C-alpha positions as a LaTeX table, in Angstrom:
\begin{tabular}{lrrr}
\hline
Residue & $x$ (\AA) & $y$ (\AA) & $z$ (\AA) \\
\hline
Unk1 & $-30.89$ & 61.54 & 19.47 \\
Unk2 & $-27.38$ & 63.20 & 18.49 \\
Unk3 & $-26.98$ & 61.64 & 14.67 \\
Unk4 & $-23.65$ & 61.74 & 14.18 \\
Unk5 & $-23.28$ & 59.92 & 17.26 \\
Unk6 & $-25.17$ & 56.89 & 17.23 \\
Unk7 & $-24.84$ & 53.73 & 19.10 \\
Unk8 & $-26.65$ & 50.02 & 17.84 \\
Unk9 & $-26.63$ & 46.33 & 18.92 \\
Unk10 & $-27.22$ & 43.51 & 16.47 \\
Unk11 & $-26.82$ & 40.27 & 18.02 \\
Unk12 & $-27.45$ & 36.41 & 17.52 \\
Unk13 & $-28.70$ & 35.16 & 20.81 \\
Unk14 & $-24.57$ & 33.79 & 21.60 \\
Unk15 & $-23.16$ & 37.93 & 20.58 \\
Unk16 & $-24.08$ & 41.05 & 20.63 \\
Unk17 & $-22.04$ & 43.27 & 18.73 \\
Unk18 & $-22.01$ & 47.07 & 19.14 \\
Unk19 & $-21.33$ & 49.80 & 16.49 \\
Unk20 & $-20.46$ & 53.33 & 17.43 \\
Unk21 & $-20.46$ & 55.73 & 14.42 \\
Unk22 & $-18.80$ & 58.98 & 16.69 \\
Unk23 & $-15.61$ & 56.43 & 17.18 \\
Unk24 & $-16.23$ & 55.03 & 13.23 \\
Unk25 & $-12.91$ & 56.25 & 11.15 \\
Unk26 & $-14.23$ & 54.08 & 8.20 \\
Unk27 & $-11.02$ & 52.03 & 7.78 \\
Unk28 & $-13.64$ & 48.89 & 6.17 \\
Unk29 & $-11.49$ & 46.40 & 8.29 \\
Unk30 & $-14.89$ & 45.01 & 9.19 \\
Unk31 & $-15.97$ & 44.64 & 5.41 \\
Unk32 & $-12.69$ & 43.36 & 4.42 \\
Unk33 & $-12.58$ & 40.73 & 7.21 \\
Unk34 & $-15.94$ & 39.51 & 6.90 \\
Unk35 & $-18.39$ & 40.64 & 4.21 \\
Unk36 & $-21.28$ & 38.75 & 4.52 \\
Unk37 & $-21.60$ & 40.67 & 7.94 \\
Unk38 & $-20.43$ & 43.81 & 7.48 \\
Unk39 & $-22.28$ & 45.20 & 4.55 \\
Unk40 & $-22.13$ & 49.04 & 4.81 \\
Unk41 & $-24.16$ & 49.90 & 1.62 \\
Unk42 & $-27.39$ & 47.82 & 3.21 \\
Unk43 & $-29.79$ & 48.58 & 5.61 \\
Unk44 & $-29.41$ & 47.51 & 8.82 \\
Unk45 & $-25.97$ & 46.96 & 7.45 \\
Unk46 & $-24.56$ & 44.62 & 10.04 \\
Unk47 & $-25.68$ & 40.67 & 9.11 \\
Unk48 & $-25.51$ & 39.44 & 12.15 \\
Unk49 & $-26.51$ & 35.79 & 11.15 \\
Unk50 & $-24.37$ & 35.69 & 8.34 \\
Unk51 & $-21.41$ & 34.63 & 9.81 \\
Unk52 & $-19.87$ & 32.28 & 12.79 \\
Unk53 & $-19.66$ & 33.99 & 16.44 \\
Unk54 & $-16.20$ & 32.88 & 16.10 \\
Unk55 & $-15.22$ & 34.66 & 12.66 \\
Unk56 & $-17.90$ & 37.90 & 13.91 \\
Unk57 & $-15.56$ & 38.05 & 17.31 \\
Unk58 & $-12.39$ & 38.30 & 15.38 \\
Unk59 & $-13.87$ & 40.95 & 12.84 \\
Unk60 & $-15.02$ & 43.16 & 15.82 \\
Unk61 & $-11.01$ & 42.56 & 17.34 \\
Unk62 & $-9.73$ & 44.35 & 14.49 \\
Unk63 & $-11.64$ & 47.53 & 14.10 \\
Unk64 & $-8.95$ & 50.11 & 15.12 \\
Unk65 & $-11.14$ & 52.84 & 15.99 \\
Unk66 & $-13.37$ & 50.90 & 18.76 \\
Unk67 & $-16.77$ & 51.72 & 16.58 \\
Unk68 & $-17.02$ & 47.95 & 17.42 \\
Unk69 & $-16.97$ & 46.26 & 20.34 \\
Unk70 & $-18.91$ & 42.66 & 21.14 \\
Unk71 & $-19.56$ & 41.20 & 24.39 \\
Unk72 & $-20.86$ & 37.30 & 24.86 \\
Unk73 & $-24.71$ & 36.56 & 25.29 \\
Unk74 & $-24.93$ & 34.92 & 28.86 \\
\hline
\end{tabular}
């Protein structure tokens, strides 16, 4: 897999967040909007259980590059 175009998924059972490294412009919106979940200096950098599903969705929707997307689990 190309390390410059990784795709990772993180789920809390209610929602799955998808991150695509090749689209990320490192705007920092995710970190500023939800620092409990988005921690770029940690591994894994998305702590999906650290916030409510609603707040996670709200934060992902503010991603200007589309590197972060989500889908609700059924």
